N, C-alpha and C positions, 0 to 999 in steps of 0.2 A: 360472402356470396353476393353476387350482383343481381339486383332485381329491377325489372323495368317498372317505373311508376308512370302512370298516365293521369292526366287531369280528369276527374270524375265530376260530372254535372250532378248536383244534388237535386232530387225531386222536390217539388213543392208540396210539403206536407200540410199546408194550411187548409182547413176545411173550406168548402165552397162558400159558406155563408160569411166568411171573414173578408172576402175580397169582392170588390165591385166587378160585376161581369155583365156584359151587354148581351141580350138575347140575339141569337143568330138571325132571327127573322127581322129584328130591327136593324141590325147591321147590314144585311143584304138589301132590304127594301129601302130604308131611309139613308143609312150611312153610305152604302156603296153607290146608291143613286146620286146622293149629294156630292160625294167625292168625284164621281164621274163628271157631273155637271161642272163643278169648279175646275177640274183638271182640263177637260176639253175646252171649256170656255177660256181658260187662261192661255192655253196653247193657241187657240184661235185668235185671241186678242194680240198675243205676241206676234203671230204670223202677219196679221193685218198691219200692225204697227211697223213691223220690219219692212213690209212691202212699200211703205211710204217713205222710208228713209232714203237719203241721197246715196249716190253711187259710192262715194268714198267711205261712208259709214258701213255700207254692206261689206266692202272689201276689208275694212279694218276689223269688223267683228269676226269674219271668217278667218282672216290671217291670225288674229289673236288666239283663236281656239287652236289653230294648228301650232302656233308658238307654244302654247301651254302643253299640247300633246308631245311636241318634240322635247321640250325641257323635262317634262315628267318622265318620258321614256329614257332620256339621257340620265336622269338621276336614278331611276329604277335600275338602269344597267350598271351604274357605278356604286349604288348604295350597298349591294351585297359584299363588295370588297371591304367597305368600312365595318359592316357588321361582322364579317368573318375575322377581320383584324382585331376588333375588340374582343371577340370570343377567344382567339388564340392567345392574345396578350393576357387575358384573365387566367387562362390555364397556366401560363408561365408564372404569373404573379402568385397564384395559390399553391404552386408547387406540384400541380398535377402533371406538368411537363417539365422534365429536367433539361436544362440548357446543355448539359454535357452528354445526354443520351441521344445520339444521332438516330438510331433505329426508331426510338419512340417518336422523335420529332418527325421523321419521314413518314411513319405510319399515320400519325395524326394529320399531317399535311395532306396525305393521299385521301383520307376520309373526308376532310374538310373540302377538298377540291371536288371530289365526287358528289358531294351534297350541294355544291354551288355551281350550277352550269354556266352562270354569267362570268365566273372567274376562270382565267386562262392558266394561271400559274401562281404558286405560293413558294416563297423562299425566305431565307433568313440570313442575317449577316451578324457575325460575332467579332469581337475585338481580335480573336486569334485568326481572323480571315477565313474561317470555315464558312461554307454557305450551303447547307442542305436545301435542296430545291426539288419541287415536283411540278410537272407541267402537263397540259392536255395537248397531245400530238395525235392527229388523225382520229380524234374522238376517243382516244384512250388516255388514261392517267398514267404517266410514267415518271420515274425518278430520274432527275437530270444530274449529270456528273458535276462535281465541284470544279470551279474554274478560278484560277488565281487572278486572271484578268478581271473577272466579274467581282471577285472579293475586293480587289484593289479599287475598282470603280465605285464600290459601295462605301469607301472610306469617307467620302463627302457626306453621305447619308448619316453615318455615325456621328460625325462632327456636328452636323446640323441638329440632330436629335439630342446630343449631349448638351448643346447650348439651349435649345428651346424646350426639350422634353415634351413635345406635343406632336401628334401625328400630322402628316401633311401629304399632299398629292405632289409627286414629282413630275418633272417634264417628261414628255413621251420619249421612249427609248426603243431601239431596235433589238430584237432577240434573234440571234442566229439559229438557235436550236428550234424555236417555235416558228421562225420565218414570218414574223409579224411585228408590227409596231405596237407597243404596249403602253398603257397608262398605268402607273404604279402608285399604290397607296402605301405609305411607309409609317407605321406606328412604332413607337419605341417599346422595348421590353424592359419594364422597370420592376425590379425585385427589391423590396424593402427601400424604395425610393432611389435606388441606384440603377443607372442605365447599364444593362447587361448586353444589349444588342438591339437589333431591329428586325422587323418583319417586312417583307416585300410582297404585296398582294397585287398581281398583275391582271389587267383586263384588256382583251382585244376588242376594238370598237367595230368589228365587222357586223355584229348583230344590229347595232344602231344604224349602220348603213343600209342593212336589209329592211329595217323599219321605214327609213326614208324612201326606199324604192317602192314599198307598198303604198305609202302615202301619195306618191306621184301617180301611181296607177289608179288608185281609188278616187282621189279628189282633184287630180290635175294640178296639184300644187307642188312646186319644187322647193326643196329645203337643203341646206348645207350647214354644217357646223365648222367654224373656223377658229384658229388661234393666230395671234399676231396679224390678223386681217388678211393674211395671204396663204397660210398653210391650212390644209383641209383635214379636219378630224373625222368627219363622216359625210358621205354623199352616196347617192344610189349607185353610182358607178364603182364604188369601193366595196360593194357587198360581197364580192368574191376576191380571194387572194390574187394579186397580180402585181402590185407595186412592191418592189424589193429595194432595200437599201443596204444590202450586203456589200461590204467592201467600200462603202461611201462614208463620208464624214459630215453629211448634212445634219444640221441641228436646227430645228427638231427633225427626226426622220419621218417626215410627212410630205405628201405631194402638195405642190402649189396649186392655186386655183386655175392656172392656165395649163395644168397637166392632167385634168380629170375629164377632158372631152365634154365640157359644158360651156358653149360660147356665151350664154347669158351670164353665168357666174363669172366667167373670165373677163367680161367687159363691164361688170357692174360698178367698178371703181373708176372706170376710164374717164368719165366726164367730171369727176370730183363732187357730184351732187350728194352722194351718200356721205362722203367724208365731211362735207360742209354741214349737212343736216345733223350728223352726230356731234359735231363741235357745238352747234347751236343749242342742242338739248342739254348740254352740261350734265353729263352723267345719265343720259337716257331718260330724263324726266321722271315723273311720279310713277308711271307704269313700267319704266325700264325699257320702253320700245321707241324706236325711231322708224317712221313710215315715210315713204317717198315714192312718187311715180317717176321712173327714169325712162327716157326715150332711147332705145337701142335700135339704131337704124330707123326703119319705118314702123316700128311696133312700140307700143307703150307697155312697160312692165312695172307692176306694183311690187315694191319691196317693203319688208319689215325686218328690222334688225333688233335683236335683243341680246343683252349682255348677261352671261352666266358666270358667276364668281365661284371660287373655291376649289378649282381643279388644276392649279398650277400657278406659276409666276405671273402669266398673262391671262386676263379674262378671256373666256370663249365668247364667240358671237354665233347665235343661231339666226340664220338668214332665211326668210320665206319670200317667195316671189311667184307670181302668176300673171298671165296676160290680162289687160284691162278689159278686153272684149267679153270676158266671162260675166261682166256685171249684168248685161241684159238677160242672159240665161238664168242667172240667179234670181232676178226680179220675177221672171215668168214662173219659176218654180215656187216662189213664195205666194204669188197670187193663186196658183193652183192649189197650194196647200191650204189657203184660207177658205176656198170654196169647198174643198173636201172636208175641211174641219167643221163647217156648218152642218154638212150631212151627217158626219160622224157624231156630232154633238146630239142631234135629235135621236138618231138610232141608238146611241149608247145609253142615254138616259132612259128612253122608253124600254129598251131591252133589259136594262138592269132592274127596273122596277118589276117587270113581268116575270122574268126568270128568277129574280130573288125570292119572290113569294113562293114559287113552286119548289125551289131548292130548299128553302128554310124548313118546309114540312118534312122532307126526306132526311135532312141533316139531323133534325131532332131525334128521329128514330135511330139513325146510325150512332149518334152520340150516346144514347141509352145503351145500345148494344156494346159499344166500345168501352163504356165504363164497366160493364160486367166483365168484359174480356180483360180489362186492366187488372182486375183482381182474380182472374182465372175462375170466375163464378160462371162456369159454362152451363150449369143446369138452369140458371135464371136468365141467360142471354136470350133476348127476344129474336124472333125470326123477322128479317127485313122483307117487307112486301115488294112485289114486282113494280116496275115503273115504265112509263112510256119513253123516258129518256134512255137511250141505249147504254150510255156509260153507267147511269145509276142502276139500270137493270143488271148490267154485268157486275157492278160492284155488289149489288144485293145477292146475286147468285154466288159470287166468289166469297162473300162474307159468310153466307149461310153454309156453304161447303166447308169453309175454314172452321166454323164453329163445330160442325159435325166431325171433321177430322181431329180437332183438338180434344173433343170428348173421348175419342179413342186414344189420342196421344197421352192424355194425363193418366191413363192406366198403365203406360209403359215408362214414363219419366216421372221421377219424384216431383210432386207439385211444389214442395218447399224449395227445391233447388232451382226450378224454373223461376219462381217468384224472386229469389235472391238475385239471379242473373238479370232478370228484367229490371229490378230496382237498383242494380249496381251502378248504373250510369251509362256512358256512351259505349258503343260497340267495341271501342279500343280496349275496354276492360276485359274482354273475353279473348284477347290475343294471347298466344302462348308466351309464357314467361317463366323464369326460374323462381321457385318458391321453396322454403323450408316447411315441410308438412310431416304429419305423423300418419302412417299407413297401417291398416288392420286387415288381416285375412282370417277368415273362420271357415271351418268345414265340419261336417258331421262324421264322427268316428264310426267306421264300419258301415257306411251308408250302402255300399254295393251289396253287402250281405243282407241288410234290411230290405232293400228294394226287391231282391229276388224272392222274398217271402210275401210281398204285397202286390196287389194289382195296380194298374195305372192310376185309378182314382185315389186309392189309399196313399200311393206315393206322392201324388200331387198335394193331397190334403196335409200330409206330414211336412212337406217342404213349405207350403204356404204358411202353415202355423209357425214353423220354426223361423222362417224369414220375417214374419210379422213381429215375433218377440225380439229378434235381433234388430230389425229396422226401427222399432219404437225406441229402443235403447240408444241407437246411433243418432236419430233425429232429436232426441231429448237433449243431447249435448252438442247440437249444432253440426253434426258430421254430415258428410256427403256420401251417400251410397253410390258407388261407382258402377257396380254391376253384380249380377248373380250368375255364377257359372256352375252348373250342376248343383251340388249341395254346398258350394262355397259362396262366401260373400266378400267383396272387396269394398272397403270404405276408407275415407281419409278426412283429416282435419287440417285447417289452415288455408283452405281455398274453397270457393271463390272469395269468401270473406276472410280477412286476416284475423287470426286468433292467436295472440301471444302464448296462451296456455294450451295450445293444441295437444301437446304430449300428455298433460294432466287430464284433459278431457277424454282422450283415447283410453287411458288406464282406468278412469272412472267408468267408462262404458264397458270395458272388459269385466270389471267387478259386477256391474249391473246385469250383464249378460249371464254371469255365473249364477247370480241370485234368481234371475228369471228362469234359467234352465232348471235349477233345483226345485223351484216351485212347480214348474211344468211337469218335471219327472215325478214329483209326488202325486200330482193329479193323474198322470198316466198309469202309475202303479196302482192307484186306487181304482182305476177303471179296468185293470187287468191288462194293460198294454206295457210293452217293453220300454224302458227308459232310453233317452237319447244322450249319447256322448258327444262332446264338442271339443275342438281344438281351436285355440286363438293365438295369433302371433301379431305383435305390434313392433313397429320400427319407425324411427325418425331420421329423416335425411332430406337432401335437396332433390327436387324433381323438376321436370318441365310440366307445367299445368296449363290447360287451355283447350281450345277447340282443335281437336286432332282427328284426322280421317281423310277420306277422299272427297272429291267435289260433289258426289252424290249422297254421302252420308258422313256425318262427323259426330264425335262424342266429346263432351266436356270431361276430360279424363287426365290422368297423370302418367308419365313415363319416366324411366331413369333407373340407375343402378339401385336406388333406394327401394324401388318396387321389387326388383329381383331379390334383394336381400330379404324383404318381408316374406316373399314366396318361399325362399329357402328356409327361413326361420319357421314357417308353418310346417314345412317338411320335417324339420328337426323335432317339432312337437310330436310328430307321429312316433318317432323313435324313443321319446322320453315319456310318453303317456303311460301312466300307471294303469295296468289292466283293471284294477279294482276301482279306479277313480272315474267319475262321470265327466270330468273336464280337466283341461290343462291350459294355462295361459303363460306364454313366453313373451318376454319383452327384451329388446336389445338394451345394452348398457347406455346408449345414447338417449333412448326414450326415458329410462328410469332416472338418469341424471338430470335431464331437462325438466322432468315433471317433479322431481324431488319426492317420489313416492316411497315410503318405507315398508310397504306391504310385500315387496318383491325381494326374493332371496337370490343372491348371486350363485350360479353354478359354474362360474369360471369362464374363461375364453374358449370359444369353439371355432373350428374351421367349417364353413358351410360349403356344400357341394356346388362346384362351378364358380366359386368366388375366391379370390386371392386373399391371403391373410386371415386373421382370426378376429372375432368380435366378442365382446363380453355378453353373456346371456344371463337373464334373471327370470326366475319362476315365481308365479304368484303363490305365496304361502307354502312354498316348498312342495307343491303337488306334482312332483316329478319322480319317476323311478330312477334307480341308480344310473349314472352316466355310462353310456356305451363307449366303445373305442372310437377315437376320432376318425379313423378311416371309414367308418360306416355312417357317420353323421350325415343326415340329409339323404341317404340312399334309399330309405324306405319310402314307398309311394304314399302320397297324401290320401 
């Protein structure tokens, strides 16, 4: 059985006295005020200092930041391919993916592609020239047909990986099916140290071009990514499909700098200044950046060129440029920022000191109430007073209303269950998942006849007392009471907390119920009241457990065939209940075998109504009347 495991954050169980904690009043009044002073003063100093820097320094700082943004975006766009490649290679290496199972490979590729929007296609190449591939076409993930031409073209990849046995980035290639130029990451598939094939993780660079377009609109700075100093990897004019290399033999299949409708980029190498500057830097210097003011016609353009390694045979160049005339505008903005910073500094420090004192008093009250709420100690939760601050007044009203509602809530939902769910970790732990649990159903024998002889008050008292006896037994063994339906109780073990001995717990609870019922019946007989008969059914099986319901109301409950089986087993108990016996407990063979309980006697396999096949049935201490015909099993109403 497959079960979803999620990381669970462990609560801090250390008592408050064991850790150093800062009072909120001190933090808000002193700490927050001091931090505000330091932060705003630092920003103000940097602004004033920057305003005094010369023109070239201002340009360099701004362009370097954009260079970092472009390179970071570039690597973020390409890194998912490397991560996805390592993940798939690991699946092959561990044997979770069979290199000979095409359907499994295609299904895994589809899932991996759907989970990685940056990746355009995933394929593989095997020595037998098969190449299972999937690609994203028109926003949909589709399986691509094998192509002998593609398989033959990947022969070089296999030879390279056989020699190096290390992943590498291939040169850009044109995809007829995807109608796009792709950059491909090619990791080897090694099983027991032997090369079995290769993966091809393809990425279209159109998203990077869209990012460069937004950069131009927002900051007025133009950027382009080049390879071989003349072919364009990304540019704002390439953000939409338009360049096609179908039927051509251009290598690489990329537009040249004079084909992207950007005259500044097209002329940037014309006078040779940038080429000369890059040669003088000898490897782009310590920062990896070459900067130069180039005069194009009657305008001055500031360029920065940075080298990016690791994505192919030739290094890429990220080129940033913008007009020199923006220097004056930048200087005015910095001076304005400095003046505004002085005003903000005074207001921020003063405001933080005043507001911090007022907030600290309210937060202390909220903290006390929240601590009581953490332990569901609703009776001792204090009432939060009103405030002149609108948000605090709204919060106080909402908190007080919540406490009042929770006081009603705890009468309908088991407090122990809510505490376990609260302390279980993050909200992901409540998501629906498959789990092996043990399920119990109980009901009162002949309840309808008993209710006809009692008024409403007596009926309610009978049910409340009976449910109290049963509920105490269930909670004593860590069970979860799912619901009360009429005179029936549904409970289960194994969720939300995992319990390896869930079957044994359930059977112990069944015996404890019998003991409690017999003691209660003795007291009822002594008081001149009729005894109560009970039927119990226990079954173990896989279910879906978690928050289930509509958007307006959900239950933490279980669903599945195992629940239906437990219901039918309880119906079977009705047909096997000895008229002279006060109780009957049936358990499925799966439960008894899992628990290893020797107190249950097998009554053989039985066919349950509405279910296919037969299951083995066991009865506690043989408290069953002779077995009826199989055709009538489960037909008697509960």
